[in-house]
C-alpha positions as CSV (number, residue, x, y, z in Angstrom):
1,M,8.1,-1.9,8.9
2,E,8.0,2.1,8.4
3,I,8.3,4.1,5.2
4,G,9.2,7.5,5.0
5,I,10.8,10.6,3.2
6,S,14.4,12.3,3.6
7,T,15.1,15.7,1.4
8,F,18.1,18.4,2.0
9,V,16.0,21.2,0.6
10,E,18.1,21.3,-2.7
11,T,18.1,24.6,-4.4
12,T,19.9,23.8,-7.4
13,P,18.7,24.7,-11.1
14,D,15.6,23.1,-12.7
15,M,16.3,20.8,-15.3
16,D,14.1,22.1,-17.8
17,T,14.0,25.9,-16.9
18,G,17.4,26.6,-15.8
19,K,15.4,28.7,-13.0
20,V,16.5,28.4,-9.5
21,I,14.3,29.0,-6.7
22,G,15.1,31.1,-3.5
23,H,15.5,29.5,-0.1
24,A,11.6,31.0,0.7
25,E,9.9,29.3,-1.4
26,R,11.3,26.2,-1.5
27,L,11.3,25.7,2.5
28,R,7.7,26.7,2.0
29,E,7.1,23.7,-0.8
30,V,8.8,20.9,1.8
31,V,6.2,22.3,4.6
32,E,3.5,21.3,2.3
33,E,5.6,18.0,1.4
34,I,5.3,17.4,5.0
35,I,1.7,18.0,5.1
36,L,0.8,15.9,2.4
37,A,3.2,13.1,3.8
38,D,1.4,12.7,7.4
39,R,-2.0,12.6,5.2
40,V,-1.3,10.0,3.0
41,G,0.2,7.8,6.2
42,L,3.5,7.8,6.2
43,D,5.5,7.4,8.5
44,V,8.5,10.0,9.7
45,Y,9.8,13.0,7.3
46,G,13.9,13.6,7.5
47,V,15.0,16.8,6.7
48,G,18.8,17.4,6.3
49,E,21.3,19.7,7.8
50,H,23.3,22.1,5.4
51,H,25.5,25.1,5.2
52,R,26.0,26.3,1.8
53,K,24.2,28.1,-1.1
54,D,22.3,25.2,-2.8
55,Y,20.6,23.8,0.0
56,A,17.9,25.5,2.1
57,A,17.6,24.2,5.0
58,S,20.5,24.8,8.0
59,S,17.9,24.7,10.8
60,P,16.2,21.1,9.8
61,A,14.1,21.2,13.5
62,V,12.8,25.2,13.0
63,V,11.3,23.6,9.0
64,L,9.9,20.4,11.1
65,A,8.4,22.8,13.4
66,A,6.4,24.8,10.7
67,A,4.8,21.5,9.5
68,A,4.0,20.6,13.8
69,H,1.0,22.1,13.9
70,E,-0.5,20.7,10.5
71,T,0.5,17.4,11.1
72,S,-0.8,14.8,13.5
73,R,0.9,11.7,13.0
74,I,3.8,11.5,11.2
75,R,7.6,11.5,12.7
76,L,9.7,14.4,12.3
77,T,13.0,14.2,12.3
78,S,17.0,15.7,11.3
79,A,18.6,13.5,8.4
80,V,20.7,14.7,9.4
81,T,22.0,17.0,12.5
82,V,25.6,17.5,12.0
83,L,26.2,17.0,15.7
84,S,30.4,17.6,15.5
85,S,29.7,21.0,15.3
86,A,26.7,21.5,17.0
87,D,26.2,22.7,20.1
88,P,24.5,19.4,21.4
89,V,22.8,22.0,24.5
90,R,20.9,24.0,21.2
91,V,20.4,20.8,19.3
92,F,18.7,19.4,22.2
93,Q,16.7,22.4,23.0
94,D,15.2,22.8,19.4
95,F,13.9,19.4,19.3
96,A,12.7,19.1,22.6
97,T,10.7,22.2,21.6
98,L,9.8,20.7,18.2
99,D,8.4,17.6,20.6
100,G,6.5,19.7,22.5
101,L,5.1,21.5,19.5
102,S,4.6,18.0,18.1
103,G,2.7,16.1,20.9
104,G,6.4,13.4,21.1
105,R,6.9,13.4,17.5
106,A,10.5,14.8,17.6
107,E,13.6,12.8,16.6
108,I,17.4,13.5,16.8
109,M,19.5,11.8,13.6
110,A,23.2,11.9,14.2
111,G,25.8,12.3,12.0
112,R,29.0,13.4,11.4
113,G,27.6,14.8,8.4
114,S,29.5,14.3,4.9
115,F,29.7,17.9,4.1
116,I,33.3,20.6,6.0
117,E,31.4,23.6,5.5
118,S,29.7,24.2,8.9
119,F,33.6,23.5,11.1
120,P,35.0,27.0,9.9
121,L,31.5,28.9,10.1
122,F,31.5,27.8,13.7
123,G,34.7,27.6,14.8
124,F,35.9,24.2,14.8
125,D,39.1,22.5,13.9
126,L,38.6,19.6,11.2
127,N,41.4,17.9,12.9
128,D,39.1,17.7,15.9
129,Y,36.5,16.0,13.7
130,D,35.9,12.7,15.6
131,E,36.7,13.5,19.0
132,L,34.2,16.5,18.2
133,F,32.1,14.2,17.6
134,D,32.6,11.8,20.5
135,E,32.2,14.2,23.1
136,S,29.0,16.2,21.4
137,L,26.8,12.6,21.6
138,E,28.1,11.9,25.3
139,L,26.8,15.6,26.3
140,L,23.6,15.0,23.6
141,L,23.0,11.4,25.8
142,K,23.4,12.9,29.5
143,L,20.6,15.8,28.2
144,R,18.2,13.9,27.8
145,E,18.8,11.5,30.5
146,S,18.4,14.2,33.3
147,E,17.0,17.7,33.6
148,K,19.7,18.6,35.6
149,V,23.7,18.1,34.0
150,E,26.8,18.0,35.5
151,W,29.6,17.9,32.4
152,R,33.1,18.7,31.3
153,G,34.1,18.1,27.9
154,G,37.4,19.8,26.0
155,H,35.7,21.4,23.6
156,R,32.3,23.2,25.0
157,P,32.5,25.1,28.2
158,A,31.6,23.0,31.4
159,I,28.2,23.0,32.4
160,P,27.7,23.1,36.3
161,G,24.9,21.2,36.9
162,L,22.5,23.3,35.6
163,G,18.8,22.4,34.1
164,V,18.3,22.5,30.4
165,Y,14.8,23.3,29.1
166,P,12.6,22.5,27.9
167,R,12.5,19.0,29.3
168,P,10.6,16.6,25.5
169,V,7.0,14.6,25.6
170,Q,8.9,11.6,24.9
171,N,11.2,10.3,28.2
172,P,14.0,9.9,26.5
173,L,14.0,11.9,23.4
174,P,14.9,9.4,20.1
175,V,18.3,9.9,19.2
176,W,19.5,7.8,16.0
177,I,22.9,7.3,14.7
178,A,23.3,7.8,11.0
179,S,26.7,6.1,9.3
180,G,27.1,5.8,5.7
181,G,28.9,2.8,6.7
182,N,31.0,3.9,9.1
183,T,32.2,0.2,11.2
184,E,33.1,1.9,13.7
185,S,30.1,3.9,13.7
186,V,27.3,1.0,13.5
187,I,29.6,-1.0,16.2
188,R,29.2,2.5,18.4
189,A,25.2,2.6,18.2
190,G,25.1,-1.0,18.9
191,L,26.6,-0.9,22.4
192,L,25.1,2.4,23.3
193,G,21.9,0.7,22.1
194,L,20.5,3.5,20.0
195,P,18.6,3.3,16.0
196,L,21.0,2.9,13.9
197,A,20.3,4.7,10.7
198,L,22.4,3.7,7.3
199,A,23.6,5.4,4.1
200,I,22.7,3.1,1.3
201,I,23.4,5.7,-1.9
202,G,25.6,3.2,-3.5
203,G,27.1,0.1,-4.8
204,S,24.5,-2.9,-4.1
205,P,22.3,-2.8,-0.7
206,K,23.1,-6.6,0.4
207,Q,26.7,-5.7,1.1
208,F,25.2,-3.4,4.6
209,A,24.1,-6.9,5.6
210,P,27.3,-7.4,7.5
211,L,27.0,-4.2,9.3
212,T,23.9,-5.2,10.4
213,R,24.7,-8.6,12.2
214,L,27.5,-6.4,14.0
215,Y,25.3,-3.8,15.0
216,K,22.6,-6.3,16.0
217,Q,26.2,-8.4,17.9
218,A,27.6,-5.2,19.7
219,A,23.7,-4.6,21.3
220,A,23.8,-7.7,22.6
221,K,27.2,-7.9,24.2
222,A,26.0,-4.6,25.9
223,G,23.1,-6.2,26.9
224,H,20.7,-4.5,24.9
225,D,17.5,-6.5,22.8
226,P,18.7,-6.7,19.7
227,A,14.9,-7.2,18.6
228,K,13.5,-3.8,20.4
229,L,16.4,-1.9,18.2
230,A,15.4,0.1,14.3
231,I,18.1,0.2,11.3
232,A,16.6,2.6,9.4
233,S,18.4,3.2,5.3
234,H,18.3,6.2,4.0
235,S,18.4,5.7,-0.3
236,H,17.9,7.9,-3.6
237,G,14.2,7.5,-5.2
238,F,11.1,8.8,-6.9
239,V,8.1,6.9,-7.3
240,G,5.7,7.3,-11.0
241,R,3.2,5.9,-12.7
242,N,5.1,4.6,-15.2
243,T,8.9,3.5,-14.4
244,E,10.4,4.1,-17.8
245,A,8.4,7.7,-17.8
246,A,9.6,8.0,-14.1
247,A,13.4,7.2,-14.5
248,D,13.8,9.6,-17.6
249,R,12.1,12.0,-15.2
250,F,14.5,11.6,-12.5
251,F,17.6,11.1,-13.6
252,P,18.4,14.4,-14.8
253,S,18.3,16.1,-11.6
254,T,19.9,13.3,-10.3
255,Q,22.7,13.2,-13.1
256,A,23.4,17.1,-12.0
257,S,23.6,16.6,-8.0
258,M,25.9,13.5,-8.6
259,N,28.1,15.4,-10.7
260,V,28.4,18.6,-8.3
261,I,29.3,16.4,-5.9
262,G,31.5,14.2,-7.5
263,R,33.5,16.8,-9.1
264,E,34.3,18.2,-5.5
265,R,35.7,14.5,-4.2
266,G,37.1,13.6,-7.2
267,W,34.3,10.9,-8.2
268,A,34.0,9.5,-11.9
269,P,31.4,11.5,-13.7
270,Y,28.0,10.0,-13.4
271,T,26.2,8.4,-16.5
272,R,22.9,7.0,-17.9
273,A,24.7,3.6,-17.5
274,T,25.3,3.8,-14.0
275,F,21.8,5.2,-13.2
276,D,20.9,2.5,-14.7
277,A,22.6,-0.7,-12.9
278,A,21.1,1.0,-10.1
279,R,18.0,0.9,-10.7
280,S,17.7,-3.1,-10.7
281,L,16.8,-5.2,-8.3
282,E,20.1,-5.4,-6.2
283,G,21.1,-1.6,-7.0
284,A,20.6,1.5,-4.2
285,L,18.3,3.3,-6.8
286,Y,14.6,3.5,-6.0
287,V,12.9,4.3,-8.8
288,G,9.8,3.0,-10.8
289,D,6.2,2.5,-10.7
290,P,4.7,1.7,-7.2
291,E,5.6,-2.4,-7.4
292,T,8.8,-1.8,-8.7
293,V,9.7,0.8,-5.7
294,A,7.6,-1.5,-3.4
295,E,9.2,-4.8,-4.5
296,K,13.2,-3.1,-3.8
297,I,12.1,-2.3,-0.4
298,I,10.6,-5.3,0.8
299,H,13.9,-6.8,-1.0
300,L,15.9,-4.6,1.3
301,R,14.0,-5.7,4.8
302,K,14.6,-9.3,4.2
303,N,18.1,-8.8,3.0
304,V,19.3,-6.2,5.0
305,G,16.8,-6.1,8.0
306,V,16.1,-2.6,7.7
307,T,12.7,-1.5,9.8
308,R,12.6,2.0,8.5
309,F,12.8,2.7,5.4
310,F,13.4,6.9,3.6
311,L,13.0,7.6,0.3
312,H,15.3,11.2,-0.2
313,M,13.5,12.7,-3.0
314,P,13.7,15.3,-4.7
315,L,18.0,14.7,-5.4
316,G,18.2,17.9,-6.9
317,S,15.8,20.5,-8.0
318,M,12.4,19.1,-9.3
319,P,8.9,20.5,-9.9
320,H,7.1,21.3,-6.9
321,A,3.8,19.3,-8.0
322,E,5.7,16.3,-9.2
323,V,7.7,15.7,-5.7
324,M,3.6,15.9,-4.3
325,A,3.0,13.2,-6.9
326,A,5.1,11.4,-5.6
327,I,4.8,11.4,-2.3
328,E,0.7,10.7,-2.9
329,L,2.1,7.6,-4.8
330,L,4.9,7.0,-1.7
331,G,2.4,7.0,1.0
332,K,-0.9,5.5,-1.0
333,E,0.6,2.8,-3.2
334,V,3.9,1.9,-2.2
335,A,3.7,1.5,1.7
336,P,0.7,-0.3,2.0
337,R,2.5,-2.4,-0.5
338,V,5.3,-2.9,1.8
339,R,3.3,-3.4,4.7
340,E,1.2,-5.9,3.7
341,E,3.9,-8.1,2.5
342,V,6.2,-7.9,5.2
343,A,3.7,-8.4,7.7
344,R,3.0,-12.0,6.0
345,W,6.8,-12.5,5.7
346,E,6.9,-12.0,9.6
347,A,3.9,-14.1,10.5
348,A,5.4,-17.2,8.1
349,G,8.5,-16.7,10.6
350,G,10.4,-14.5,8.1
351,V,13.4,-13.4,10.7
352,F,16.5,-11.1,9.1
353,E,19.2,-12.6,11.5
């Protein structure tokens, strides 16, 4: 069971001071957070791609590369790469470069993205949303299969048997499919034999169990061994020494962030009651002391079948020192509890079907 962190590198107002730190300062903080995550034994760190003022990371590969030389074992991934509006050649080259710099620890998490700012920015038509993703994924997979590529599509100039460099250390360079729970995306990942990452940020995580079963069924139908395929989840959360104190600290920035997005998308206001309900064992919010957070991750493993867990923090802006303290607790106290219990459960014959 792998445990890691994902971040969107937000630059929203601090809930205590109202201050908004600059993009450059927040980017430097994230590099420090990645380095600490490596030192405390976490398995993976993911950086999301966004193209708006309240997020600092439009180029995850560059951010991750800044931490590559100062880390030794943690895997470095996008979370996600908005593949529908990206050039797959440049995506492959960026992450192959990261793979070389990190000694073979780079990954790409490819998704459609939940924001649309990148489409007009790079000159794409939202009417082509799904078609763009399909075509770009096809090309990305061809790029990792062969040094020279012969390819023709509908939205990008053809590639007439040209070489694409550098080549990655890993063969193949890992490519994950990220999904918010779309059935078509889950089935596609299974048929392609690609690892699957699910954004589980609301409702009951158990509702995703049918999707992970569907994913494995599709993989088996296509001739892939489902036992060898990884499934990740991405969920919001925060770790503190005391559960209620952690909740009180995490709620203000969470509420502010969810309400900003909610106003854009027509959601109901995010309340403390909503937050507290999601902190229950059956909810999708992983907030509390190390024992509480570990218990929920173990519950998710046993009931949904995930093999990798991303704790997304902070949500909104929180003081860097508090984020660093939470990373240390996740690595030193939560992750060992989860790994030990999952290993014991699996040794006793526990299997998610």
